[in-house]
C-alpha positions as CSV (number, residue, x, y, z in Angstrom):
1,M,-4.2,-3.2,-26.5
2,R,-5.1,0.4,-27.0
3,H,-1.9,2.0,-28.0
4,I,-1.2,5.7,-28.4
5,I,1.3,6.2,-31.2
6,R,4.2,8.3,-30.2
7,G,4.2,11.8,-31.7
8,D,0.9,11.3,-33.5
9,R,-0.8,14.6,-32.6
10,A,-3.8,13.9,-34.9
11,A,-4.5,10.7,-33.0
12,L,-4.3,12.5,-29.7
13,A,-6.7,15.2,-30.9
14,A,-9.1,12.6,-32.1
15,I,-9.3,10.9,-28.8
16,A,-9.4,14.1,-26.8
17,I,-12.6,14.2,-24.7
18,V,-14.7,16.8,-23.0
19,L,-14.9,15.8,-19.4
20,A,-16.9,18.8,-18.2
21,G,-19.7,17.5,-16.1
22,C,-18.0,14.1,-16.0
23,S,-20.3,12.8,-18.8
24,A,-19.5,9.8,-21.0
25,T,-18.9,12.0,-24.1
26,A,-15.5,10.5,-24.8
27,G,-14.1,11.0,-28.3
28,S,-15.6,14.4,-29.2
29,Q,-16.3,14.8,-32.9
30,N,-15.0,18.4,-32.9
31,P,-11.3,18.8,-33.7
32,A,-9.4,19.6,-30.6
33,T,-6.3,21.8,-30.2
34,P,-3.4,20.6,-28.0
35,D,-4.7,22.7,-25.1
36,D,-8.1,21.1,-25.3
37,R,-6.7,17.7,-24.7
38,A,-6.4,18.2,-21.0
39,P,-9.3,18.8,-18.6
40,K,-9.4,22.1,-16.9
41,A,-9.3,21.5,-13.1
42,P,-12.3,23.1,-11.3
43,G,-11.6,25.9,-8.8
44,N,-7.9,26.5,-8.3
45,A,-6.4,24.8,-11.4
46,Q,-3.0,24.7,-9.9
47,E,-4.1,22.8,-6.8
48,D,-2.2,19.6,-6.1
49,S,-4.5,16.7,-5.3
50,H,-1.9,15.3,-3.0
51,Q,-2.3,18.3,-0.8
52,N,-6.1,18.1,-0.4
53,P,-7.3,17.6,3.2
54,Q,-7.3,13.9,3.9
55,R,-10.0,12.3,5.9
56,D,-9.4,9.2,7.9
57,R,-9.7,6.2,5.5
58,S,-8.7,3.5,7.9
59,G,-12.2,2.2,8.5
60,R,-11.5,1.9,12.2
61,A,-14.8,3.6,13.0
62,R,-16.4,0.3,11.9
63,G,-14.2,-1.7,14.4
64,D,-10.6,-0.8,15.2
65,A,-8.2,-3.4,13.8
66,G,-5.2,-1.8,15.5
67,G,-3.7,-3.3,18.7
68,G,-2.7,0.0,20.2
69,P,0.8,0.9,21.5
70,G,2.7,-1.1,24.0
71,E,0.4,-4.1,24.1
72,S,2.7,-6.9,23.1
73,D,6.3,-8.1,23.2
74,P,7.5,-8.2,19.6
75,A,9.6,-11.3,20.2
76,A,6.6,-13.1,21.6
77,V,4.6,-12.6,18.4
78,R,7.7,-12.9,16.2
79,A,7.1,-9.4,14.8
80,N,8.9,-8.7,11.6
81,E,7.8,-5.4,10.1
82,L,10.6,-5.5,7.6
83,G,9.0,-8.6,6.0
84,A,7.3,-8.9,2.6
85,V,3.7,-7.8,2.0
86,P,1.4,-9.5,-0.6
87,V,-0.3,-6.9,-2.9
88,L,-2.9,-9.0,-4.7
89,M,-4.1,-7.9,-8.2
90,Y,-7.7,-8.7,-9.4
91,H,-9.6,-7.9,-12.6
92,Q,-12.9,-9.4,-13.6
93,I,-14.9,-11.5,-11.0
94,T,-17.0,-13.6,-13.3
95,D,-18.7,-17.0,-13.7
96,E,-17.1,-17.2,-17.2
97,P,-13.4,-16.2,-17.0
98,Q,-12.0,-15.1,-20.3
99,S,-8.3,-14.6,-19.4
100,I,-5.7,-15.6,-16.8
101,D,-6.5,-12.4,-14.9
102,D,-10.2,-13.3,-14.3
103,R,-11.5,-15.2,-11.2
104,T,-14.8,-16.7,-10.5
105,P,-16.8,-15.5,-7.5
106,Q,-16.2,-18.8,-5.8
107,E,-12.4,-18.5,-6.3
108,F,-12.4,-15.0,-5.1
109,R,-14.3,-15.9,-1.9
110,A,-12.1,-18.9,-1.3
111,E,-9.0,-16.7,-1.5
112,L,-10.4,-14.2,0.9
113,E,-11.4,-17.0,3.3
114,R,-7.8,-18.3,3.1
115,L,-6.4,-14.9,3.9
116,A,-8.7,-14.5,6.9
117,R,-7.7,-18.0,8.2
118,E,-4.0,-17.3,7.9
119,G,-4.1,-14.1,9.9
120,Y,-4.1,-11.5,7.1
121,V,-5.7,-8.1,7.6
122,P,-6.5,-6.0,4.5
123,V,-5.1,-2.5,4.2
124,T,-5.3,0.0,1.3
125,A,-2.5,0.9,-1.0
126,R,-2.5,4.4,0.6
127,E,-2.1,2.9,4.1
128,F,0.7,0.6,2.8
129,T,2.9,3.2,1.1
130,G,2.1,5.7,3.9
131,G,3.3,3.1,6.5
132,D,-0.1,3.5,8.2
133,M,-0.8,-0.1,8.8
134,D,-2.3,-0.2,12.3
135,I,-3.1,-3.9,12.7
136,P,-3.1,-6.3,15.7
137,A,0.1,-7.9,17.0
138,G,0.9,-11.2,15.2
139,K,-1.3,-10.3,12.1
140,H,-0.1,-9.7,8.5
141,P,-1.1,-7.0,6.1
142,V,-2.4,-7.7,2.6
143,V,-3.3,-5.2,0.0
144,L,-6.3,-6.1,-2.2
145,T,-6.2,-4.1,-5.5
146,F,-8.6,-4.1,-8.5
147,D,-7.8,-2.9,-12.0
148,D,-10.1,-1.5,-14.7
149,S,-13.2,-0.6,-12.5
150,T,-15.6,-3.2,-14.1
151,P,-19.2,-3.8,-12.9
152,S,-18.2,-7.3,-11.8
153,Q,-16.1,-5.7,-9.1
154,F,-18.7,-3.2,-8.0
155,R,-22.1,-1.9,-8.9
156,L,-25.0,-0.7,-6.9
157,G,-28.3,-2.5,-6.8
158,E,-31.7,-0.9,-6.7
159,D,-31.5,-0.9,-2.9
160,G,-28.3,1.2,-2.9
161,R,-26.1,-1.6,-1.7
162,P,-23.4,-3.5,-3.6
163,A,-25.0,-5.9,-6.1
164,P,-24.9,-9.6,-5.1
165,G,-22.0,-11.5,-6.5
166,T,-19.8,-8.5,-7.0
167,A,-16.3,-8.4,-5.5
168,V,-17.3,-5.8,-2.9
169,D,-20.4,-7.8,-1.9
170,I,-18.3,-10.9,-1.4
171,L,-15.6,-9.0,0.5
172,L,-18.2,-7.5,2.9
173,D,-19.7,-10.9,3.5
174,V,-16.4,-12.5,4.3
175,A,-15.4,-9.6,6.6
176,G,-18.7,-10.0,8.4
177,R,-17.9,-13.7,9.1
178,H,-14.4,-12.9,10.2
179,P,-14.1,-10.1,12.8
180,G,-10.9,-8.1,12.3
181,F,-10.8,-8.9,8.6
182,R,-11.2,-5.3,7.4
183,P,-13.4,-4.8,4.3
184,V,-11.1,-2.4,2.5
185,A,-9.4,-2.5,-0.9
186,T,-8.0,-0.1,-3.6
187,F,-9.7,0.3,-6.9
188,F,-7.6,1.6,-9.8
189,V,-10.2,3.2,-12.1
190,N,-10.4,4.4,-15.7
191,A,-13.0,6.6,-17.4
192,D,-16.6,5.9,-16.5
193,P,-15.8,3.6,-13.7
194,F,-18.0,0.5,-13.0
195,G,-20.0,1.4,-16.1
196,E,-21.3,4.7,-14.6
197,P,-20.6,7.8,-16.7
198,G,-18.5,10.0,-14.4
199,G,-18.7,7.5,-11.6
200,R,-20.1,9.9,-9.0
201,K,-22.4,7.5,-7.2
202,T,-20.2,4.5,-7.3
203,L,-17.0,6.3,-6.4
204,K,-18.7,8.2,-3.6
205,W,-20.2,4.9,-2.1
206,L,-16.8,3.3,-2.1
207,D,-15.0,6.3,-0.6
208,D,-17.7,6.7,2.1
209,H,-17.2,3.0,3.1
210,G,-13.4,3.1,3.5
211,F,-12.3,2.0,0.0
212,E,-9.5,3.8,-1.8
213,I,-9.8,5.1,-5.4
214,G,-6.6,5.1,-7.4
215,N,-5.6,6.2,-10.9
216,H,-5.3,3.7,-13.8
217,T,-5.2,6.3,-16.5
218,L,-8.2,7.6,-18.5
219,K,-7.8,5.5,-21.6
220,H,-6.0,2.4,-20.1
221,S,-3.1,3.3,-22.4
222,V,0.3,1.5,-22.8
223,L,2.3,4.3,-21.2
224,G,5.6,2.8,-22.4
225,D,4.5,3.6,-25.9
226,A,3.5,7.2,-25.2
227,D,5.5,10.4,-25.2
228,D,5.9,12.5,-22.1
229,E,3.0,14.8,-23.0
230,T,0.6,12.0,-23.6
231,V,1.5,10.2,-20.4
232,Q,0.7,13.3,-18.4
233,W,-2.5,14.0,-20.3
234,D,-3.8,10.5,-19.7
235,I,-3.0,10.5,-16.0
236,A,-4.1,14.1,-15.3
237,S,-7.3,13.6,-17.2
238,N,-8.3,10.7,-15.0
239,Q,-7.1,12.6,-12.0
240,W,-9.5,15.4,-12.8
241,L,-12.4,13.0,-13.3
242,I,-11.8,11.4,-9.9
243,D,-11.5,14.8,-8.2
244,K,-14.8,15.8,-9.7
245,A,-16.5,12.8,-8.0
246,L,-14.4,12.9,-4.8
247,P,-13.1,16.5,-4.2
248,D,-12.0,15.8,-0.6
249,S,-10.1,12.6,-1.2
250,P,-6.5,12.8,-2.5
251,V,-5.5,10.3,-5.2
252,V,-2.1,9.0,-4.0
253,S,-1.9,5.6,-5.7
254,M,-1.6,4.5,-9.3
255,A,-1.5,1.2,-11.2
256,L,0.2,1.1,-14.6
257,P,-2.0,-0.4,-17.3
258,Y,-0.4,-3.7,-18.4
259,G,2.5,-2.9,-16.0
260,S,3.9,-0.6,-18.8
261,M,6.3,2.0,-17.3
262,P,6.6,5.4,-19.1
263,G,9.9,6.1,-20.7
264,N,10.3,8.8,-18.2
265,R,9.3,6.8,-15.1
266,Q,9.2,9.9,-12.9
267,L,6.0,10.9,-14.8
268,A,4.2,8.0,-13.2
269,L,4.8,9.5,-9.8
270,T,4.3,13.2,-10.5
271,G,3.4,15.4,-13.4
272,E,1.0,18.1,-14.7
273,Y,-1.1,18.8,-17.7
274,G,-3.4,21.6,-18.5
275,G,-3.3,23.0,-14.9
276,V,-4.1,19.6,-13.3
277,R,-1.3,18.2,-11.1
278,Y,-0.9,14.7,-9.8
279,R,1.5,13.2,-7.2
280,H,1.4,9.6,-6.3
281,Q,3.1,8.1,-3.2
282,G,2.9,4.6,-4.8
283,V,3.0,3.3,-8.4
284,Y,2.0,-0.4,-8.8
285,L,3.2,-2.9,-11.4
286,A,1.1,-5.7,-13.0
287,G,2.5,-8.7,-11.1
288,G,5.5,-10.7,-10.0
289,R,6.2,-11.1,-6.3
290,P,5.4,-9.8,-2.8
291,A,6.3,-6.2,-2.1
292,P,9.0,-5.1,0.3
293,S,7.8,-3.6,3.6
294,P,7.1,0.2,3.5
295,Y,9.8,0.5,6.1
296,S,12.4,-1.3,4.1
297,A,15.2,0.3,2.1
298,D,14.3,-2.1,-0.7
299,L,10.9,-0.5,-1.4
300,D,10.8,1.5,-4.6
301,P,7.6,3.6,-4.4
302,G,7.7,4.1,-8.2
303,A,7.6,0.4,-9.0
304,I,5.8,-1.7,-6.4
305,P,5.3,-5.3,-7.4
306,R,1.9,-7.0,-7.2
307,I,0.8,-10.7,-7.4
308,R,-1.8,-11.9,-9.8
309,S,-4.7,-13.8,-8.1
310,Q,-4.7,-17.3,-9.5
311,E,-4.0,-20.9,-8.6
312,T,-0.6,-22.7,-9.0
313,D,-1.9,-25.2,-11.6
314,T,-2.5,-22.5,-14.2
315,E,-0.3,-20.7,-16.7
316,E,2.5,-18.8,-14.9
317,G,1.2,-20.5,-11.7
318,A,4.7,-20.3,-10.1
319,Y,4.0,-16.6,-9.7
320,S,0.4,-16.9,-8.6
321,S,-1.2,-15.7,-5.4
322,S,-1.6,-19.3,-4.3
323,A,2.1,-20.1,-4.7
324,W,3.3,-16.9,-3.0
325,L,0.9,-17.3,-0.1
326,D,2.3,-20.8,0.4
327,K,5.8,-19.4,0.5
328,L,4.9,-16.6,2.9
329,G,3.1,-19.1,5.1
330,D,5.9,-21.7,5.3
331,G,8.7,-19.1,5.8
332,T,10.3,-19.5,2.4
333,V,9.7,-15.8,2.1
334,E,9.8,-13.7,5.3
335,R,6.5,-12.0,5.7
336,Y,5.5,-8.9,7.5
337,T,4.2,-9.6,11.0
338,S,2.8,-6.7,13.1
339,D,4.0,-5.8,16.6
340,G,0.6,-4.2,17.3
341,D,2.2,-0.7,17.9
342,P,1.7,1.8,15.0
343,E,4.4,4.0,16.5
344,T,7.3,1.5,16.2
345,V,8.9,-0.8,13.6
346,S,9.9,-4.1,15.2
347,F,12.1,-6.7,13.6
348,P,14.8,-9.4,14.4
349,R,18.0,-7.6,15.2
350,E,19.9,-9.3,12.3
351,M,17.6,-7.6,9.8
352,A,18.5,-4.1,10.9
353,H,20.4,-3.4,7.7
354,R,17.2,-3.5,5.7
355,L,15.6,-0.6,7.6
356,S,15.0,2.6,5.7
357,F,16.9,5.6,7.0
358,D,13.5,7.5,7.2
359,H,12.3,5.0,9.9
360,Q,15.4,4.7,12.1
361,E,13.9,6.6,15.0
362,A,10.9,4.1,15.2
363,A,13.2,1.0,15.2
364,R,12.5,-1.6,17.8
365,P,14.9,-4.5,17.1
366,Y,14.9,-7.5,19.4
């Protein structure tokens, strides 16, 4: 693990990088002052990325997955929009897995095929925390998330398309075989994402095709070991890099490296360093269990659980995606089922106590 030692200003200065031009010149040899540790945001340095104009990222232009208002009886489809949502966590997609986090291309494809068969529709982390999950009645949302921005997840071939065998290529193929299975996901990136210095081509391609880009810190640091200043520097520096590549797309989602929460947990949600502000509507942990509905009073936007993609017959298999999907499928865990109407929140009447105060006006109990 790449720790940053608390209070070690010399170490911070040594790893300070010059991000101008989004090059790969990490670790400048010139001594840096504390002010040099943070990137200087282009244009209005005080601009909050969360407030940037947001284009439609739903992907519905490629085939609307939403059912539209008033098209179904929530009782008839057993709608439960206060049920749990699986947020799946992926790392390397490789023929030679090196850790419990890695999956082979065949395993990844098989899991996507299972999700499609069982009526799941992918949504982004942004759509999940924003409560903007417009999917057909009777379907279930699933959030596909990828950490560390490795080339096995995505890289462009010479033809300008996703390279064969990458996670994006496989996802697009499965979506093409299953109409309604949206080819969207959220990528939590670090410096030089997908092996491309600055990431301008790769991030732009993903953004143009409906994928979400989230923050995973610049240095993949253990934020629980860092002081407040370092936490903000590491997040804001990566924020600036993403903004350089995608100036019109707000970064509203973050995944904590190793699931390590800062001592001041509020700094994972919002902070500022060197004139670069960040504000996340959702902060994601490293694993554990399905997430509460975005309409549930149980959802903590600053600590959203995810599920590691793996089989039940592996280490920690009881907490694997395979195990949790079994429980969601057999009703052991109540899962989110859409009513098909993005303007309402439908649920069995006996679950009314779980509804968040902010969504009372949209309630449609039955």
